[in-house]
C-alpha positions in Angstrom: 25.1 47.8 85.7 26.6 51.1 86.8 25.1 53.0 83.9 21.6 51.8 84.9 22.2 53.2 88.5 23.6 56.4 87.0 20.5 56.9 85.0 18.3 56.1 88.0 20.2 58.6 90.2 20.1 61.4 87.6 16.4 60.9 86.8 15.6 60.6 90.5 17.5 63.8 91.3 15.7 65.8 88.5 12.3 64.3 89.6 12.9 65.3 93.2 13.9 68.9 92.2 10.9 69.1 89.8 8.4 68.0 92.5 9.8 70.5 95.1 9.6 73.4 92.5 6.1 72.3 91.6 4.9 72.3 95.2 6.4 75.8 95.6 4.6 77.0 92.5 1.3 75.6 93.7 1.6 77.4 97.0 1.9 80.8 95.4 -1.1 83.1 95.3 -2.1 85.7 92.6 0.5 88.2 94.0 3.2 85.6 93.8 3.6 85.1 97.5 3.8 81.7 99.1 1.0 81.0 101.5 1.3 78.7 104.6 -1.2 77.8 107.3 1.2 78.8 110.1 4.7 79.9 110.8 5.7 76.5 112.0 4.4 74.9 108.8 6.3 77.5 106.7 9.5 76.9 108.7 9.4 73.1 108.5 8.3 73.0 104.9 11.2 75.3 103.8 13.8 73.2 105.8 12.5 70.0 104.2 12.5 71.5 100.8 16.0 72.8 101.2 17.3 69.4 102.3 15.4 67.8 99.4 17.0 70.2 96.9 20.5 69.3 98.2 19.6 65.6 98.0 18.4 66.1 94.4 21.7 67.8 93.5 23.7 65.1 95.3 21.9 62.4 93.3 22.5 64.2 90.0 26.2 64.6 90.8 26.6 61.0 91.9 24.8 59.8 88.8 27.0 61.9 86.5 30.2 60.6 88.2 28.9 57.0 87.9 28.2 57.6 84.2 31.6 59.1 83.6 33.3 56.2 85.4 31.3 53.8 83.3 32.6 55.3 80.1 36.2 55.8 81.3 36.8 52.4 82.7 38.9 50.0 80.5 36.9 47.5 78.5 37.2 43.9 79.5 37.9 41.9 76.4 40.0 39.1 75.3 43.2 41.1 75.7 42.5 41.8 79.4 45.4 40.6 81.5 43.3 40.3 84.7 41.0 37.8 83.0 40.9 34.6 85.0 40.0 32.3 82.2 42.0 29.2 82.3 44.7 29.1 79.6 44.9 25.8 77.7 48.4 24.7 76.6 48.8 23.0 73.3 51.3 20.1 73.6 
């Protein structure tokens, strides 16, 4: 189950970063300058995008750590000593 969440976090982080970069690209004019309606709009948009970028990177890092922990944990098989399966004695 952890690997599914890891993939979701990694994909969500990349999607968030992609959408932020796409919005920035679409705001640029022919000269390559970002255009905003007002100073307040520019200020709040840049703060929200910066926080969004950090959240995206955080999701990617958490997803990578979850994937690594999934592949590094010991497998639970028949030789697992912590297995709580009842042992039957042959008498």
